[in-house]
N, C-alpha and C positions, 0 to 999 in steps of 0.2 A: 618396629610395629610392635605394639603392646598386646600381651595375651593374659587372659585369666585362666588360671588352671582349676580343674574341677575333677571329680570323680565320675566316670561313666558308670552307672549302677549296675548295669547287666555284667559288665567285664571286671568291674572294680579297678580299672586302669585309670591312670591320670591322663586327661585330655586337655586341649588348649581351645580356648574361645577368643576369637578376635574381637576387640573392643571398638565398636563404631566411634569414630571421632576421638580416639583416646588422646591425641595431641591437644586438642581444644579442651577436652575434660581436664587434663592435667593443669593446663593454663588457668582455666576457670576456678578450679578448686584449690590449686596449689601455689598460686602466687597472688601478691597484694593486688595489682591492677586486674588480674583475672577475677578475683572476688569482687572487686569493685564493679566491674563491668557486669558481673553476674547478678548483683543486687539491683543495678540500675535498669537492666535490660532483659536477660534471659529468663528470668524467673516470673516476668509479668505476664498476666493473662492475654494482653494485647498481641504479644509475639506468638503465643501459643494459638490464639484464634486465627491470626493470619495464616499460620502453618496449616491449621485444621481446615480451614476454607479451601486452601489449595488441595488438600488431599481428598477433599469432598467433590472436587471439580473433575470434569472430563479431561482437563489438561494433565491431571496426575496419571491417567491410565498408561501412559507411555513408560512410566517408572516400573511397572509391574513385572514385565518380561524380564528386564535387567536385574531386578531385585530378586526374582525366583531362581535365575542362573547364577547368580553371585552367591547366594546362600544355599544352593543345592535343595531347594524345596520341592518335595514330591507331591505335585498337585492331584495325583490319581486317589489319593486317600480322602480327599475333600469332595463334597457334593458337586462343586464346580470345578472340573479338571482342566478346563481350557482358561487360560489367562485372558484371553480376549473377550470372555463372557462377563467379566467384572466391569461395573459402570465407572469406577474410579478406584484410586489406590485404597481408600478406606474400606470400601466394599471388599476388595481383596484382603485386606489387613485382618478384618474380623470375619473371614471365611468360616463356614461351618465344615466340621469334620463329620465323617461317616461314622455311625455309632459303633460298628463293628471294629473300628480302628482303636477305640479305647474301652476295653473290657473293664467292668467295675469290680474291685476287690471286695473281700468279705469283711474288712475292718474299716478304720478311718482311711479315706483316700485323699490322694492329691486333688485339690480343686482346679489345678491347671497344669499345663505343660511348663517346664522351665527348670531352674537350678533351686534346690531347697537348702535351707539351714534349719537345723532343729535344736532348740534350747530346753532341756529339761527343767531348768530354772531361769526366770528373767534375769537372775543375777549373773547368768552366764552369758548374757548378750554383749555387755560391755566389754568382755575380755577378747571377744572376737574381733571388735573393731578397735580403733587407735584410743591410745590414753587420753582422757580428758573429754572424751565424747560419749556421754552417757545417755542411756535410753530410759525415758520416763513414759509410763503407761499413762500416767495421768494427764502429761501434755499431749500424747498421742490421741487420747480419746476426748479430751477437754470435758472429762466428767468424773469427778473425783469419786463419787459413789460407786459407779460402775467400774472404775480402776480397781478399787479395793477388793472387788469381787475375783480379779485375776492376777493381782499383783503377787501372789505366791504360787501361781499357776506355771504352765509351760506355754511356749511359743514356737511358731514355726513361720519362715519367710520364704515365699516362693518367688522367685524373680523371672519375669518373662523377658526374653531377648526380643528385639524387632523381629526376628525371623521366625519366632514360635507361634504356635496357635494361641489366638488371643481372646478366646472365650473362656469364662470360668464356670465352675459348677460346685454343687454342694457336696461337701466332704462326707456327709451322713444323712440319714433321714430324720425328719422332724418338722416342727412348725417354724417357719421363717418370719421374724418381725419386719416391720418397714425398714428400709434402708435409711439411715441418718447422714446426711452430707456435712462435711467440715470444710470451709473455704480455706484455700491455701495457695501455695506457689506452685512453680512448675520446674523444680531442679530434677537433675538426673538421678535415677536410682541405679546407675551402673555401679558395680563394686568399687571402681576407682574414685567415685565421687563419695560413697558411704564410708570408704577407708579414710577420707578426710574429715568427714562430718557425718555422725550418726543422727543428728538433729534434723536431717533432711526429711526423715519419716514423720517427724512432728510439725513440720513447716509445710509439706506438700498438701494439695488438695487430696481429699480422702473420703471414703464413706465406710459406714460399719453398720452390721445388722447382727441380730442374735438368733442363732438356730437352737430350739429348744429340742433336746433328744432324750430319750428314755435311757440309753446305754451311757452316753458320754457327758451328760449334764448339758449346760448352756454353752455352746460353741459361739465365740465372736469371730465373726469374719470380716475383714476389712480390705478394702481395695485402695491402693494408693496410686495416683496419677504421677506423671513425670513430664519431663521436658517435651515440649510440643504436643502434648495431650490435652485436648480441650475437655473431654468427656469420659466419664464413668457410666456406662449405661446398664442399668438393672432390667432384666426382662422377666423376673419371676413376679408372681402375685403375692403381696404381703398377707401375712397371718393365716397362711394356707399350709397344708401339708406338703412337703416336698420330697420326692424321692433321692436317695443318694445317687450322684452322678447327674442329676438333672441340671439343666442350665440355669445359672444365676444371672449372668450377665456377660458384657463384653467390654474391652477397651478400645477406643480409637487410636489413631496412630501414635506409636512411641513404645519404648520399652516401660513395662509396669510391673506392679507387684501385688501379690495377695498375701495377707498376714493372718494367721490363725492364732487365737488364743484359747486355752483351755483352763478351767478351774483346777485348783489344787486336788491331786490325788485322784484323778479322773482317767487320765491316759498315760501311756508309756510310748515313746517314739521307737521306732525301729532302730536297732543298734547300729546298723551300717551307717545310717544317716547322721547318728548322734557322733559316732566315732570320727566320721569325716569332718563334721563341723568341728569338734575339739581340735583337729589337726590343721584347721584353717581352710578346710575344702568345702565348697558347695557340691551337691550331688544332683546329678541329672535326674529328672523325674517326669513322667508322663501323667496326664490326668487319668484318675481311675486306679492308679497304682496304691498299694497299701503303703501307709506312712507311720501309722500308730495303732496300738492295741488298747482295749479296755483294761484298766488297772485292777 
């Protein structure tokens, strides 16, 4: 069984996360025939759509109780604490958490529950992943002019595992622009997959919006879809003022990712997160926890 090691932020201890379907992921991303199958089938929207329809059907409801037990999920912290009250698996998957369970910090906060990597420079991103797998913000955004605004800035990647709370929130207060969708594929964003090809971020379906803030400049917030994820759903109103910690949207079924970009000389990430990233570890994080300060 394959594990991903990460740092538990509260204790500072190394913990292990089981990778769902790790054998299949290794084959898909690490072998010739696996890669061929990946390009022909797995990354295609039709496969994701079929999986999505099942997760939106009542037939999927029976999966909820087993999923909760297997992953040790405490439903008492959510608005619906009875697994039987959910209409289908997706209804459970993007369940709403009680506000009191996620207090909001006094600086820039994590937009989601998950595991975080923080890069003080975009040049640091490539060194974390395998050689020859370069990250291009221009390719990621598909907008050269916008990319130039953040190319010398900082970046954070928050990865959500299937068992995590799958709604994402604003990391600061400000005016949020309309979300722009970028069509793409449906590769896994598991660390096992990313270690093989960082280009996945630039190929998957994704969306981004700009949060204009007084303290931290223009924060670019991007949501990245993954294998068996048919939708990235935005729930906020565009071009309106949003409170820090207020809901921005949610992911349908599947592990997914939120990526934050900050302009140069605007923020500094918390040192524990940066140090863990330098040593090759993600850090566990909860929505609302501080992740960066004003520079």
